C-alpha positions in Angstrom: 126.4 82.4 16.7 129.2 84.9 17.3 130.0 86.3 20.8 131.4 89.7 21.8 134.0 90.6 24.4 134.5 94.2 25.6 137.9 95.3 26.8 137.5 98.7 28.5 140.6 99.9 30.4 139.7 103.4 29.4 136.0 103.0 30.4 132.9 103.0 28.2 130.4 105.5 26.8 127.5 104.9 24.5 129.1 106.6 21.5 132.3 104.6 22.1 130.4 101.3 21.9 128.7 102.3 18.7 132.0 103.4 17.2 133.5 100.1 18.1 130.7 98.3 16.5 131.2 100.4 13.4 134.8 99.3 13.4 133.6 95.7 13.3 131.7 96.6 10.1 128.2 97.6 11.3 126.6 100.1 8.9 124.5 102.6 10.8 122.8 104.1 7.8 119.7 101.9 8.2 119.5 103.0 11.8 119.5 106.6 10.9 116.8 105.9 8.3 114.8 104.2 11.0 115.0 107.3 13.3 114.1 109.6 10.4 111.0 107.4 9.6 110.0 107.7 13.3 110.2 111.5 13.0 113.6 112.1 14.6 116.0 113.8 12.3 119.5 112.8 13.4 122.9 112.2 11.7 124.8 109.1 12.7 128.3 109.0 11.2 131.3 106.8 12.0 134.5 108.7 11.3 138.0 107.4 10.9 140.1 108.7 13.8 143.4 108.2 15.7 144.5 108.5 19.3 148.1 108.1 20.4 148.9 106.9 16.9 146.3 104.1 17.0 143.5 104.0 14.4 139.9 103.4 15.2 136.4 104.9 14.7 134.8 107.8 16.4 131.0 108.2 16.4 129.4 111.6 15.5 125.7 111.9 16.4 124.0 115.3 15.9 120.5 116.7 15.5 119.7 119.9 13.7 117.7 121.3 16.6 118.0 121.6 20.3 116.3 118.7 22.1 113.7 119.1 24.9 113.8 117.6 28.3 112.0 114.3 28.1 110.2 111.8 30.4 110.3 108.1 30.1 107.0 108.1 28.3 108.5 110.5 25.6 111.5 108.2 25.0 109.3 105.1 24.9 107.0 106.6 22.3 110.0 107.3 20.1 111.3 103.8 20.5 107.9 102.3 19.7 107.7 104.3 16.5 111.0 103.0 15.2 110.8 100.4 12.4 113.1 97.9 14.2 112.7 94.3 15.4 110.5 93.5 18.4 113.6 92.3 20.3 115.5 95.6 19.7 112.4 97.6 20.7 111.8 95.6 23.9 115.4 95.6 25.0 115.6 99.4 24.4 112.4 100.1 26.3 113.6 97.9 29.2 117.0 99.7 29.3 115.4 103.1 29.3 113.0 102.0 32.1 116.0 100.8 34.1 117.7 104.1 33.7 114.5 106.0 34.8 114.2 103.7 37.8 117.8 104.5 38.8 117.4 108.2 38.3 114.2 108.2 40.4 116.0 106.4 43.2 119.0 108.8 43.0 116.9 111.9 43.1 114.2 110.6 45.5 111.2 111.2 43.1 108.5 109.3 41.4 109.3 107.5 38.2 107.0 109.7 36.1 108.7 112.8 37.5 112.1 112.0 36.2 113.4 114.5 33.6 116.2 112.8 31.6 118.1 116.1 31.1 121.3 115.1 29.2 120.0 111.5 28.9 117.0 112.8 27.0 119.1 114.1 24.2 118.8 112.3 20.9 122.4 111.2 20.9 121.8 109.1 24.1 118.6 107.7 22.6 120.6 106.6 19.6 123.3 105.1 21.9 120.8 102.9 23.7 118.8 101.8 20.6 121.9 101.6 18.5 123.6 99.2 20.9 120.9 96.6 20.7 120.4 97.2 17.0 124.1 96.7 16.3 124.3 93.5 18.4 121.4 92.1 16.4 123.0 93.2 13.1 126.1 91.1 14.0 124.0 88.2 15.3 125.8 88.4 18.7 124.4 85.8 21.1 126.4 86.5 24.2 128.5 89.5 25.5 131.3 89.3 28.0 133.4 92.1 29.5 136.6 92.7 31.3 136.7 94.4 34.8 135.9 98.1 34.6 138.1 101.0 35.9 137.1 103.0 38.9 137.8 106.8 38.6 137.3 110.0 40.5 136.9 113.7 39.9 133.8 115.9 39.4 131.4 116.6 36.6 129.0 119.5 36.0 125.5 118.5 35.0 121.9 119.9 35.2 121.8 119.4 39.0 125.2 121.1 39.6 128.6 119.8 40.4 128.6 116.0 41.0 131.3 113.7 42.3 132.5 111.0 39.9 131.3 108.4 39.2 128.0 110.1 38.7 125.3 108.9 41.1 123.4 107.0 38.4 126.6 105.5 37.1 127.5 104.3 40.6 124.1 102.5 41.0 124.4 100.9 37.6 127.9 99.6 38.4 126.7 97.8 41.5 127.5 94.1 41.1 130.1 94.7 38.5 133.8 94.0 39.1 135.9 97.2 39.3 139.5 98.0 40.0 141.1 101.3 41.2 142.9 103.8 38.9 144.3 107.3 39.2 142.2 108.7 36.4 140.4 112.0 37.2 137.6 112.3 34.6 134.5 110.5 33.6 135.7 107.2 32.2 132.2 105.6 32.4 129.1 107.7 31.6 125.6 106.8 32.8 124.8 105.6 29.3 128.0 103.5 29.3 127.1 102.0 32.7 123.6 101.3 31.4 125.0 99.3 28.5 127.2 97.3 30.9 124.2 96.6 33.0 121.9 95.5 30.1 124.1 93.9 27.5 126.9 92.1 29.4 126.1 88.4 30.2 129.3 87.8 32.2 132.4 89.6 33.4 135.5 87.6 32.6 139.3 87.9 32.7 139.4 87.8 28.9 137.8 86.4 25.8 137.4 82.7 25.1 137.0 81.3 21.6 138.3 81.8 18.1 138.9 85.5 17.4 137.3 86.6 14.2 138.0 90.3 14.2 138.4 93.3 16.5 137.3 97.0 16.5 138.3 100.1 18.4 135.8 102.8 19.4 137.5 106.1 20.4 136.3 108.6 22.9 136.9 112.4 22.8 138.5 113.0 26.2 142.3 113.3 26.4 143.8 110.5 28.5 147.3 109.4 29.3 146.5 106.2 27.4 144.5 105.5 24.3 140.9 106.5 25.0 139.3 103.6 23.3 136.9 100.7 23.9 138.1 97.5 22.2 135.6 94.9 21.1 136.5 91.4 20.1 134.2 89.3 17.9 134.6 85.6 18.5 133.2 82.5 16.7 130.6 81.0 19.0 129.2 78.1 17.1 130.2 75.6 19.7 129.9 75.4 23.5 131.6 78.1 25.4 133.2 77.8 28.8 132.2 80.0 31.7 133.1 80.1 35.4 130.2 79.5 37.9 129.9 79.2 41.6 128.1 76.2 43.3 126.6 76.7 46.7 125.3 73.7 48.6 123.7 73.1 52.0 121.8 70.2 53.6 118.4 71.2 54.7 116.1 69.3 57.1 114.4 72.2 58.9 112.2 73.8 56.2 108.7 72.8 55.0 108.0 72.1 51.4 106.3 75.5 51.1 109.3 77.3 52.5 111.7 75.5 50.2 109.5 76.4 47.2 109.6 80.1 48.4 113.4 80.0 48.5 113.4 79.0 44.8 111.4 82.0 43.7 113.5 84.5 45.7 116.9 83.1 44.5 115.9 82.8 40.8 114.3 86.3 41.0 117.6 87.7 42.3 119.8 86.3 39.6 120.7 82.7 40.6 121.4 80.7 37.4 119.7 77.5 38.8 118.3 76.1 42.0 117.9 72.4 42.7 116.6 70.4 45.7 117.4 66.7 45.9 115.4 64.9 48.7 117.1 62.4 51.0 117.3 61.1 54.5 119.6 62.9 57.0 120.9 62.3 60.5 118.5 60.9 63.0 116.5 59.5 60.0 115.0 62.9 59.4 113.7 63.6 55.9 115.6 66.5 54.2 117.6 67.1 51.2 120.4 68.9 49.3 119.8 72.5 48.2 122.1 73.4 45.4 122.4 76.9 43.9 124.3 78.0 40.9 125.4 81.7 40.3 127.9 83.8 38.5 131.1 84.7 40.4 130.2 88.4 40.5 126.9 87.5 42.2 128.4 85.2 44.8 128.3 87.5 47.9 124.7 88.6 47.2 123.4 85.1 46.5 125.3 83.6 49.4 123.8 86.1 51.8 120.3 85.4 50.3 120.7 81.7 50.9 121.6 82.3 54.6 118.7 84.7 55.0 116.1 82.6 53.2 117.0 79.2 54.7 118.6 80.1 58.1 121.1 77.3 57.3 124.2 77.4 59.5 126.7 76.6 56.7 127.3 76.6 53.0 129.7 74.6 50.8 131.0 76.9 48.0 133.0 75.6 45.1 134.0 77.2 41.7 133.6 75.1 38.6 133.3 75.5 34.8 130.3 74.7 32.7 130.0 74.4 28.9 127.1 76.4 27.4 125.8 76.6 23.9 125.3 80.1 22.4 121.7 81.2 22.6 119.7 84.1 21.4 116.2 85.5 21.9 114.0 84.7 18.9 110.4 84.3 17.8 108.7 81.1 16.5 105.9 81.5 14.0 102.8 79.5 14.8 99.3 79.3 13.2 98.1 81.5 16.1 100.8 84.2 15.9 104.5 84.4 16.9 105.7 83.2 20.3 108.9 84.1 22.1 111.6 81.4 21.9 115.3 80.6 22.5 117.5 79.7 19.5 120.8 77.8 19.5 123.0 75.9 17.0 124.1 72.3 17.5 126.5 70.8 15.0 125.4 73.3 12.3 121.7 72.7 12.9 119.6 75.6 14.2 117.0 74.8 16.9 114.3 77.2 18.1 112.4 76.2 21.3 109.4 78.3 22.4 109.6 79.7 25.9 107.3 77.9 28.4 105.7 81.2 29.5 104.9 82.1 25.9 103.3 78.7 25.4 101.2 79.2 28.6 99.9 82.5 27.2 99.2 80.9 23.9 97.4 78.1 25.6 95.1 80.6 27.4 94.3 82.3 24.1 93.6 79.1 22.2 92.0 77.0 24.8 94.6 74.3 24.3 97.0 72.8 26.8 100.8 73.4 26.7 101.3 69.7 25.9 98.9 69.9 23.0 100.6 73.0 21.6 104.1 71.4 21.9 102.7 68.3 20.0 101.0 70.5 17.3 104.1 72.7 16.8 106.3 69.6 16.6 104.0 68.2 13.9 104.0 71.5 12.0 107.8 71.5 12.0 107.8 68.1 10.3 
């Protein structure tokens, strides 16, 4: 399955991402038809454009009528009415809920009180749904991104004059690697930051793999450099390499219940994996090795969590590389309905493995055990 790398020295906005995907060959006519079918009349057009003599695409999104202020429930209702895949619908709903949560925190109000203002406009709704729809259209299994630029200045919005980055953008950029620039202007919009937060699997120094093609999505703001988001589509049929951090500590002062609690906290906060290997420590005390894997950009947060959750006095931290197969969310048909699954390709063969939680839910509905369901599904595949 192909992978996508985002190169964004000029920042990112939702329409720039869609324009870049159009430059890769995505046809947005079916998406427009989906919105029209859901009762939202909108034009979605990718135009040929140039900036500083460089050719790319620029996205034009327009609705014939002024759009009302909307709450999360209004946007969710539109998404649920769209004739798109379940995966696109779920990812879009989750992204909009994330944005509402951030806005509520920024303005100190309840989630249901959040008015989306500019975000409620149809163009932003198209940006969010269109991003996940375009990734699915290209079959992208994994997204990486370069560091993102930090910028300054002010922007006028419904709440008045705001410093840049906008408050919601600042929250959504937390945990992402940034670098300073002298740009005065909104290089990353709240919708652009939302896409970075929801679609990027890893921030890397550059792409890795066999480059298939590239695309450039242009923005509208005048910058000293080309105002464009470059996307690189890479062949991802084999294992990819990614940097990870390994944190280890010897533990002999925690009970089994306390160690189990540490697992839940770390995994819930973004650790890639947690492992405990029992052993015998000094003074013949029973203990073991606690090992935690995380992404480099999550190191400080996960490190501090390990200290807080275990009260260990020291951590060994190393950086290593792991090979990972491309994977994608999928569904597996069964005699009792579809179940969520993970899909990957090994030596040209496609494998779809149901998620354990999905099998647990199916077991409750059917009165069978997870072991029985795995056996029956295996027999069905034969």
